[in-house]
Residue frames relative to the residue before (quaternion, step in Angstrom):
aa qw qx qy qz dx dy dz
M 1.0000 0.0000 0.0000 0.0000 0.00 0.00 0.00
I 0.3589 -0.7344 0.5504 0.1701 3.46 -0.91 1.07
P 0.4219 -0.7134 0.4935 0.2636 3.60 -0.69 1.00
V 0.1392 -0.7831 0.6013 0.0769 3.66 -0.74 0.86
L 0.2390 -0.7686 0.5751 0.1463 3.69 -0.85 1.09
Y 0.8036 -0.0774 0.0455 0.5883 3.57 1.11 -0.52
R 0.0126 0.7749 -0.6318 0.0121 3.51 -1.19 0.64
D 0.0852 0.7231 -0.6854 -0.0122 3.50 -1.33 0.47
T 0.7683 -0.3853 0.2651 0.4370 3.64 -1.19 -0.41
S 0.6977 0.4548 -0.2581 0.4897 3.52 1.27 -0.27
L 0.8464 0.0440 0.0539 0.5280 3.57 0.92 -0.72
A 0.1602 -0.7477 0.6232 0.1642 3.55 -1.36 0.12
V 0.1460 -0.7615 0.6192 0.1239 3.65 -0.88 0.84
C 0.0557 -0.8404 0.5343 -0.0717 3.43 -0.61 1.16
V 0.3907 -0.6634 0.5668 0.2932 3.66 -1.34 0.05
K 0.2234 -0.7777 0.5688 0.1477 3.68 -0.26 1.19
P 0.4077 -0.6840 0.5528 0.2456 3.51 -1.06 0.92
A 0.5190 -0.6246 0.4785 0.3341 3.53 -1.07 0.58
G 0.7503 0.3662 -0.2742 0.4772 3.63 -0.83 0.85
V 0.6408 0.4568 -0.3334 0.5192 3.54 1.37 0.08
L 0.5789 -0.5928 0.4819 0.2852 3.39 -1.09 1.10
S 0.4695 -0.6374 0.5208 0.3194 3.69 -1.09 0.58
Q 0.7663 -0.0530 0.0940 0.6334 3.48 1.10 -0.99
S 0.6517 -0.5587 0.3228 0.3987 3.57 -1.15 0.60
A 0.2121 -0.7385 0.6299 0.1130 3.46 -1.26 0.75
P 0.6882 -0.4409 0.3626 0.4477 3.60 -1.20 0.05
G 0.8043 0.2188 -0.1841 0.5209 3.48 -0.77 1.05
E 0.7484 0.3037 -0.1574 0.5683 3.62 1.09 -0.29
N 0.1397 -0.8494 0.5029 0.0781 3.57 -0.37 1.17
E 0.5996 0.5681 -0.3244 0.4610 3.57 1.39 -0.64
S 0.2066 0.7719 -0.5889 0.1212 3.63 -0.85 0.87
L 0.6753 -0.4474 0.3363 0.4802 3.60 -1.18 0.02
L 0.6336 0.5339 -0.3580 0.4305 3.70 0.95 -0.50
T 0.7099 0.4436 -0.2806 0.4696 3.54 0.92 -0.83
L 0.6620 0.5180 -0.2998 0.4512 3.54 1.07 -0.76
L 0.6860 0.4672 -0.2640 0.4912 3.48 1.04 -0.87
G 0.6438 0.5359 -0.3107 0.4491 3.59 1.11 -0.76
A 0.6254 0.5114 -0.3454 0.4775 3.52 1.15 -0.53
Q 0.6039 0.5480 -0.3221 0.4810 3.53 1.19 -0.72
E 0.7520 0.4217 -0.1879 0.4704 3.54 0.80 -1.05
G 0.3637 -0.7738 0.4428 0.2700 3.53 1.28 -0.34
C 0.6668 0.4047 -0.2838 0.5576 3.56 1.12 0.78
T 0.5093 -0.5865 0.5185 0.3574 3.52 -1.35 0.19
L 0.2558 -0.7554 0.5972 0.0854 3.49 -1.01 1.09
Y 0.2466 -0.7421 0.6073 0.1401 3.53 -1.32 0.73
P 0.4831 -0.6921 0.4593 0.2769 3.52 -0.96 0.86
V 0.1679 -0.7670 0.6089 0.1129 3.60 -1.15 0.65
H 0.7662 -0.1132 0.0635 0.6294 3.55 0.95 -0.76
R 0.4331 -0.6913 0.5419 0.2023 3.63 -1.36 0.18
L 0.0865 -0.6880 0.7021 0.1617 3.40 -1.46 0.12
D 0.6043 -0.5676 0.4301 0.3573 3.51 -1.16 0.59
R 0.6517 -0.5549 0.3193 0.4067 3.60 -0.98 0.54
G 0.7468 0.4340 -0.2055 0.4601 3.50 1.04 -0.84
V 0.6092 0.5434 -0.2977 0.4949 3.47 1.43 0.14
G 0.1626 -0.7844 0.5969 0.0442 3.57 -0.84 1.02
G 0.4712 0.6742 -0.5133 0.2449 3.59 -1.44 0.17
V 0.8160 -0.3744 0.2227 0.3800 3.37 -1.44 -0.18
M 0.0495 0.7883 -0.6098 0.0647 3.59 -0.80 1.03
V 0.2206 -0.7427 0.6103 0.1650 3.54 -1.29 0.46
C 0.1189 -0.7638 0.6341 0.0182 3.56 -1.08 0.95
A 0.3822 -0.7237 0.5399 0.1967 3.57 -0.99 0.87
K 0.3228 -0.7561 0.5428 0.1716 3.61 -1.16 0.63
T 0.7605 0.2461 -0.1830 0.5723 3.42 1.27 -0.16
S 0.5809 -0.5751 0.4079 0.4069 3.68 -1.08 0.26
G 0.6405 0.5301 -0.3478 0.4333 3.49 1.06 -0.62
A 0.6073 0.5407 -0.3142 0.4900 3.70 1.18 -0.82
A 0.6268 0.5412 -0.3037 0.4712 3.59 1.06 -0.88
A 0.6516 0.5270 -0.2800 0.4682 3.57 0.93 -0.85
A 0.6902 0.4730 -0.2602 0.4819 3.45 0.92 -1.04
L 0.6564 0.4855 -0.3017 0.4924 3.61 0.82 -0.81
S 0.6647 0.4857 -0.3290 0.4625 3.66 0.86 -0.78
A 0.6471 0.5179 -0.3342 0.4487 3.52 1.09 -0.59
A 0.5621 0.5828 -0.3110 0.4976 3.54 1.36 -0.60
V 0.5935 0.5554 -0.3315 0.4790 3.51 1.09 -0.82
Q 0.7057 0.5257 -0.2406 0.4096 3.50 0.77 -1.27
R 0.7331 0.4104 -0.1889 0.5084 3.50 1.10 -0.89
R 0.4072 -0.7468 0.4085 0.3312 3.57 1.47 0.06
A 0.2898 0.7385 -0.5017 0.3447 3.51 1.13 1.09
L 0.6862 0.3721 -0.2689 0.5642 3.57 1.23 -0.58
E 0.1754 -0.8295 0.5301 -0.0111 3.45 -0.48 1.53
K 0.1170 -0.8067 0.5781 0.0375 3.52 -0.91 1.03
T 0.0099 0.7681 -0.6395 -0.0314 3.54 -0.98 0.85
Y 0.2218 -0.7860 0.5769 0.0133 3.39 -0.95 1.16
L 0.2066 -0.6676 0.6827 0.2135 3.67 -1.27 0.45
C 0.0930 0.7520 -0.6515 0.0363 3.51 -1.38 0.69
V 0.3055 -0.7050 0.6077 0.2007 3.49 -1.31 0.50
T 0.2079 -0.7957 0.5638 0.0751 3.56 -0.92 1.07
R 0.3618 -0.6245 0.6273 0.2926 3.53 -1.25 0.46
G 0.7298 0.2758 -0.2121 0.5886 3.54 -0.37 1.18
C 0.2584 -0.7656 0.5650 0.1666 3.58 -0.88 0.79
P 0.4785 -0.7206 0.4451 0.2317 3.64 -0.75 1.25
Q 0.0238 -0.7487 0.6610 0.0451 3.62 -1.15 0.63
P 0.4444 -0.2654 -0.8440 0.1400 1.51 -1.54 1.93
E 0.6976 -0.4665 0.3579 0.4095 3.63 -1.29 0.04
E 0.7884 0.0548 -0.0326 0.6119 3.64 1.14 -0.46
A 0.1465 0.7975 -0.5548 0.1865 3.48 -0.88 1.09
V 0.3196 -0.6643 0.6026 0.3057 3.64 -1.25 0.05
L 0.1925 -0.7611 0.6121 0.0945 3.53 -1.03 0.89
R 0.0464 -0.7777 0.6265 -0.0200 3.49 -1.00 0.94
D 0.1230 0.7981 -0.5779 0.1183 3.53 -0.69 1.16
L 0.4109 -0.6679 0.5532 0.2810 3.45 -1.48 0.02
L 0.1481 -0.8566 0.4929 0.0363 3.57 -0.38 1.12
L 0.0534 -0.7509 0.6534 0.0798 3.55 -1.06 0.60
H 0.1766 -0.7708 0.6053 0.0916 3.53 -0.94 1.02
D 0.3047 -0.7152 0.6224 0.0907 3.41 -1.01 1.23
R 0.2853 -0.7869 0.5235 0.1589 3.56 -0.28 1.24
A 0.6031 0.5798 -0.3498 0.4217 3.57 0.98 -0.85
R 0.7809 0.3213 -0.1461 0.5154 3.68 0.87 -0.98
N 0.2999 -0.7692 0.4928 0.2748 3.61 1.49 -0.33
K 0.5482 0.5912 -0.3863 0.4480 3.50 0.96 0.84
S 0.2543 -0.7739 0.5566 0.1635 3.60 -1.07 0.73
F 0.1559 -0.7582 0.6296 0.0670 3.60 -1.05 0.59
V 0.4434 -0.6047 0.6113 0.2530 3.50 -1.48 0.74
V 0.0332 -0.7910 0.6109 -0.0005 3.66 -0.76 0.86
K 0.5020 -0.7172 0.4085 0.2584 3.56 -1.18 0.53
R 0.8202 0.2250 -0.1148 0.5132 3.56 1.21 -0.30
M 0.5160 -0.6600 0.4298 0.3368 3.62 -0.86 0.61
R 0.1898 0.7320 -0.6399 0.1366 3.63 -0.92 0.86
G 0.8205 -0.2688 0.2250 0.4515 3.53 -1.43 -0.17
G 0.8436 0.1883 -0.1365 0.4841 3.64 -0.73 0.84
V 0.5798 0.5951 -0.3616 0.4231 3.55 1.33 -0.08
K 0.0340 -0.8197 0.5714 0.0192 3.57 -0.87 0.85
E 0.5315 -0.6284 0.4762 0.3095 3.51 -1.15 0.60
A 0.1058 -0.7934 0.5994 0.0090 3.55 -0.88 0.95
E 0.0220 0.7948 -0.6023 0.0709 3.70 -0.99 0.86
L 0.1071 0.7567 -0.6380 0.0950 3.55 -1.01 0.92
A 0.2221 -0.7337 0.6192 0.1700 3.47 -1.35 0.35
Y 0.0859 -0.8114 0.5749 0.0617 3.55 -0.93 0.90
R 0.1155 -0.7639 0.6279 0.0939 3.52 -1.28 0.34
T 0.3557 -0.7219 0.5513 0.2200 3.67 -0.76 0.82
L 0.2566 -0.7944 0.5455 0.0742 3.52 -0.77 1.28
A 0.7706 -0.1421 0.1389 0.6056 3.51 0.94 -0.81
R 0.2429 -0.7535 0.5982 0.1239 3.50 -1.49 0.38
E 0.0467 0.7589 -0.6488 -0.0311 3.56 -1.15 0.61
G 0.8134 -0.0854 0.0180 0.5751 3.56 -0.41 1.27
D 0.8052 -0.3040 0.2174 0.4603 3.44 -0.92 -0.91
R 0.5290 0.6045 -0.3486 0.4828 3.46 1.43 0.66
A 0.0553 -0.8103 0.5778 0.0799 3.59 -0.99 0.48
L 0.2457 -0.7088 0.6245 0.2173 3.65 -1.12 0.45
L 0.1101 -0.7878 0.6060 -0.0075 3.47 -0.89 1.28
A 0.2618 -0.6507 0.6799 0.2140 3.49 -1.43 0.47
V 0.0796 -0.8048 0.5880 -0.0112 3.64 -0.75 1.07
R 0.1490 -0.7714 0.6136 0.0789 3.46 -0.88 1.03
L 0.2863 -0.7510 0.5554 0.2135 3.73 -0.60 0.96
L 0.1652 -0.7602 0.6130 0.1383 3.45 -0.93 0.83
T 0.7365 0.1665 -0.1353 0.6415 3.61 1.25 -0.22
G 0.3229 -0.7754 0.5128 0.1774 3.62 -1.10 0.46
R 0.1449 0.7995 -0.5652 0.1430 3.65 0.09 1.16
T 0.6826 -0.4844 0.3794 0.3943 3.45 -1.35 0.54
H 0.8545 -0.0512 0.0099 0.5169 3.61 -0.93 0.98
Q 0.1975 0.8388 -0.5015 0.0773 3.60 1.08 0.60
I 0.6659 0.4884 -0.3189 0.4650 3.64 0.68 -1.05
R 0.6382 0.5488 -0.3263 0.4303 3.65 0.93 -1.05
V 0.7681 0.4116 -0.2295 0.4335 3.63 0.58 -1.01
Q 0.6845 0.4994 -0.3316 0.4149 3.46 0.85 -0.94
L 0.6746 0.4838 -0.2875 0.4776 3.64 1.12 -0.69
A 0.6070 0.5375 -0.3329 0.4815 3.56 1.15 -0.79
S 0.6515 0.5459 -0.3581 0.3864 3.59 0.72 -1.01
R 0.7264 0.4279 -0.2182 0.4915 3.60 1.21 -0.51
G 0.6233 -0.6056 0.2972 0.3956 3.41 1.27 0.39
W 0.6072 0.4949 -0.3339 0.5243 3.55 1.34 0.39
P 0.0202 0.7991 -0.6003 0.0253 3.79 0.41 1.07
L 0.5737 -0.5730 0.4831 0.3304 3.46 -1.37 0.61
L 0.5277 -0.6159 0.4903 0.3190 3.63 -1.03 0.82
G 0.8214 0.2041 -0.1949 0.4956 3.60 -0.83 1.10
D 0.5785 0.6001 -0.3946 0.3867 3.59 1.23 0.11
G 0.1624 -0.8282 0.5213 0.1265 3.54 0.37 1.09
K 0.5837 0.6000 -0.3819 0.3917 3.75 0.93 -0.55
Y 0.8155 0.2201 -0.0813 0.5291 3.48 1.00 -0.80
G 0.7119 -0.5443 0.2135 0.3891 3.52 1.11 0.78
G 0.4905 0.6674 -0.4152 0.3762 3.59 1.31 0.39
G 0.6068 -0.5909 0.3712 0.3806 3.68 0.98 0.22
A 0.6494 -0.5138 0.3975 0.3954 3.44 -1.39 0.15
G 0.4982 0.6344 -0.4886 0.3325 3.51 -1.45 0.46
E 0.6144 -0.4933 0.4282 0.4425 3.46 -1.34 -0.31
I 0.4802 -0.6885 0.4531 0.3000 3.59 -0.93 0.84
A 0.3531 -0.7806 0.4919 0.1551 3.49 -0.92 1.09
L 0.3792 0.6794 -0.4977 0.3832 3.44 0.60 1.44
W 0.0645 0.8330 -0.5426 0.0864 3.60 -0.65 0.96
S 0.4140 -0.7062 0.5268 0.2290 3.55 -0.95 1.03
Y 0.1855 -0.8643 0.4633 0.0625 3.63 -0.08 1.31
R 0.7721 0.0366 0.0676 0.6308 3.53 0.81 -1.17
L 0.0627 -0.7207 0.6902 0.0189 3.42 -1.48 0.85
S 0.0334 -0.7882 0.6135 -0.0368 3.67 -0.81 1.01
F 0.1979 0.7785 -0.5731 0.1621 3.62 -0.80 0.87
P 0.4735 -0.6177 0.5178 0.3551 3.70 -1.18 0.20
H 0.5349 -0.6443 0.4324 0.3344 3.49 -0.94 0.70
P 0.5039 -0.7203 0.3668 0.3044 3.57 -0.58 0.83
V 0.7293 0.4045 -0.2109 0.5098 3.51 1.38 -0.24
T 0.7572 0.3181 -0.1341 0.5546 3.46 0.94 -1.04
H 0.2969 -0.7838 0.4712 0.2749 3.61 1.23 -0.38
K 0.3201 0.7407 -0.5093 0.2992 3.54 1.25 0.38
A 0.4708 -0.6459 0.5154 0.3090 3.73 -1.08 0.69
M 0.0533 -0.8060 0.5892 -0.0191 3.45 -0.83 0.98
S 0.0145 -0.8057 0.5912 -0.0338 3.53 -0.95 0.81
F 0.0244 0.8205 -0.5706 0.0260 3.54 -0.96 0.85
T 0.1087 -0.8059 0.5818 0.0103 3.60 -0.82 0.99
Q 0.0014 0.7714 -0.6357 0.0272 3.46 -1.14 0.85
P 0.2314 -0.7988 0.5300 0.1659 3.66 -0.34 1.01
P 0.4621 -0.6596 0.4919 0.3309 3.77 -0.98 0.49
S 0.2116 -0.7629 0.5937 0.1441 3.63 -1.25 0.25
G 0.7203 0.4731 -0.2992 0.4097 3.45 -1.25 0.25
E 0.6495 -0.4705 0.3612 0.4757 3.61 -1.14 -0.39
P 0.6181 -0.1808 -0.7605 -0.0825 1.49 -2.15 1.42
W 0.3932 0.7836 -0.4244 0.2265 3.52 1.42 -0.12
C 0.6803 0.5177 -0.2874 0.4320 3.54 1.10 -0.78
D 0.5293 0.6164 -0.4084 0.4161 3.55 1.30 -0.02
F 0.7177 0.4364 -0.2262 0.4932 3.55 1.16 -0.42
S 0.1719 -0.7039 0.6623 0.1907 3.63 -1.27 0.52
Y 0.1251 0.7749 -0.5996 0.1563 3.46 -0.89 1.03
């Protein structure tokens, strides 16, 4: 059962479990869209994605018109995403905006920070703030200003602060410590400001007080 935080005739806001695909991929039919669509009794349209190993708040559209309006909100940065993550290593300074050029290698499904603009390279920007520290680990709140593949993971790892459990980017084995904590956006029909928050639970989140 996918937890639902809000639903109406235009959209559903849910909590994606870590380990579940956002939408179906070749060879895999089960995804958040199919599971939640079965619960809601309708076809759902994707608006944004979370990596498979990442859980937390997501919004799905119930109509093509709502999907178009929410996608437009993403493009004009009116859909705001805030994540929590745990890093190996403590960022300095404790609060900053990171700007990079990212290249996504589709064959390897991995992104890289590069030094110059060329084909396939996109600008990436995020703002982070340190909420707490425990030894050589830090809990960060991260606000995405652009939406690039593996953006948080690669931008932090490139500075020596990989996410705990993110083996692809040097964070070691385990479950990746990245969670979609808050989602804010205008309703696609009423244009009312909406905001939803869901904190993570269990390890490693319970190691921090914030």
